[in-house]
C-alpha positions in Angstrom: 0.0 0.0 0.0 1.2 3.5 -0.7 0.2 7.1 0.1 -1.4 9.5 -2.3 -1.0 13.2 -1.4 -4.5 14.6 -2.0 -4.4 18.4 -2.6 -7.5 18.8 -0.3 -6.9 16.1 2.4 -3.2 15.6 2.5 -1.5 12.2 2.4 -4.0 9.4 2.4 -3.8 5.6 2.0 -4.2 4.4 -1.6 -7.2 2.3 -0.5 -9.2 5.6 -0.3 -8.8 6.2 -4.0 -10.2 4.6 -7.1 -8.3 4.3 -10.3 -10.6 5.4 -13.2 -8.5 5.3 -16.4 -5.4 6.5 -18.2 -5.8 10.1 -19.3 -5.0 9.2 -22.9 -8.3 7.2 -23.0 -10.5 10.2 -22.4 -12.1 11.5 -25.7 -14.6 14.2 -26.7 -18.1 13.1 -27.7 -17.5 14.0 -31.3 -14.5 11.7 -31.8 -15.1 9.4 -34.8 -15.9 5.8 -33.9 -13.0 4.4 -35.9 -10.5 6.6 -34.0 -12.1 5.5 -30.7 -11.8 1.8 -31.5 -8.2 2.2 -32.6 -7.1 4.2 -29.5 -9.0 2.1 -27.0 -8.4 -1.4 -28.2 -5.0 -1.2 -30.0 -3.1 1.1 -27.8 0.3 0.2 -26.4 0.9 -0.5 -22.7 4.4 0.8 -22.3 6.4 0.7 -19.1 7.2 4.0 -17.5 5.3 7.1 -16.3 1.6 7.1 -17.0 -0.8 10.0 -16.6 -3.9 8.6 -14.8 -7.3 9.8 -13.6 -8.1 8.8 -10.0 -11.0 9.7 -7.7 -10.7 10.2 -4.0 -13.8 8.0 -3.4 -13.5 7.7 0.4 -12.5 11.3 1.1 -13.2 14.6 -0.5 -14.4 12.9 -3.8 -12.1 15.1 -5.9 -10.9 13.9 -9.3 -7.1 13.8 -9.5 -4.5 13.5 -12.3 -1.8 11.3 -10.9 1.5 10.7 -12.8 2.6 7.3 -11.7 5.4 4.9 -12.8 3.7 1.7 -14.0 6.5 -0.6 -12.9 7.5 0.8 -9.5 4.2 2.5 -8.7 6.1 5.6 -7.5 3.9 8.6 -7.7 5.7 11.5 -9.4 2.9 14.2 -9.3 -0.7 14.7 -8.0 -2.9 17.5 -9.2 -6.6 18.3 -9.3 -8.1 17.1 -12.6 -8.7 20.0 -15.0 -10.1 18.6 -18.3 -9.7 21.9 -20.1 -6.9 21.9 -22.6 
């Protein structure tokens, strides 16, 4: 188990959070179907740092962008989710 430093609540156990999805799998509603299928089902799963969307489900319920290394699970950065480009 590891700690996630929530911007609202401070360091909390990972068990309070829910992994939602990699940020790269979030698309706008007008994305063509062929592009969605290609990006969702044929994407690579490389080792290294991944930008992920998490939710503080058992805390403040904030949506967070967490940059995490997929092999070591070391968290590099935590920020409130801001979907605006």
